[in-house]
N, C-alpha and C positions, 0 to 999 in steps of 0.2 A: 352145142353139145348139151347144155343143161337142159334144154328142151327134150332133146333125145332121151336123156336119162329119166326125166320126168315122165315121158310117155312109156317107158319101160319099167316104172315102178312095180306094176303088177307082175310082170315077168320075173323081176329081181326077187320079188317077195315069195313067189311060188318057188324059185330055185333055193332060196334060203330056208323055207319052210321044209323043203325036201332034204336038207343037209348040206347044201353048198356052203363052202367056207367064204368068209368075208374076203379073204386074199384073192380066192380065185374069181370072185365076181368083180373085184377092183381090176384085176388082170384082164378080165373080159371087156370091161367098159373102156379102160385106158388103151388097151390093145387095138379096140376098133378105131378110137379117135386117132391114134398114132399111125395106123395102117392107112387112113385116109389122108393124113398129113404127109406121109412120106410119098404117097402117090402124087400128091400135089407139088411137093418139093422137087420131085424127079421131073415132072412135066414142066414145072416153071424154070428149072435149071436148063433143060433142054432148049426151051423157048428162048431163054435169055442168051445162051450160047448162039442161037441161030440169028438173034437180032443185034449182035455186038457190032457189026458193021455199020448199023445206023446209029449206034450210040457213040462211036469212035470220036466223033467231033465234040461231043459234050463232056468227055472225061479228060481231066488234068492230072498229070503225074501217076496215072493208074493205067494199067494195060486193060483191054476190053475183056480179056479173059483171066483176070486176076483170080487166082484160086483162093486167097486169103478171104477176099470179099465174098465170094460164093459161099465158102465154108462158114463164114461168121453169119451171114444172112440165113442159110440153112439151119444152123445151130439155134439161133433165136426163134425162128419159126417153129421148129420142133419143141423148143423149151415152152413156148406159149401154147402150143396145141397140147402138150402134157399137162399144163397146169388147167387149161380149159377142159380136159377130160378127168383129171384127178379130183378137182375140187367137187364137181357134181356127183362123182362116183362115191366119194367119201360121205357126202350127204346122204346117198341113197343107201349106203351101208348101215346107217344109224337107224333106218326106219325099221320098226318091228314088223316082222313077217305077218303078224296077223293083221295089223293095220294096212299093210301093202296089199294083202289079199282082198280086203274090203274096198280098196281104192278102185274108182272107176274113172 
């Protein structure tokens, strides 16, 4: 995510120079990261639910489709993705638009 934001520094600088607010740019970057994460969590959850029969023999005192486990794992994945998007986005917001416009 940090690499993606670094590649978009010029775009962010242009938007900021044209009057975009920092909050809207932050929402844009974090929103893109979370959209990818939610898509991955949905696909991963569906895949995990399909493979529960294979895992049944390895699980002890937990049902294969334990909703708490799925919810906790999804929550932590989304939390890590949020931080992975938020930190580079905050760094990009501190860049002066003039410097970002010169960035190549």
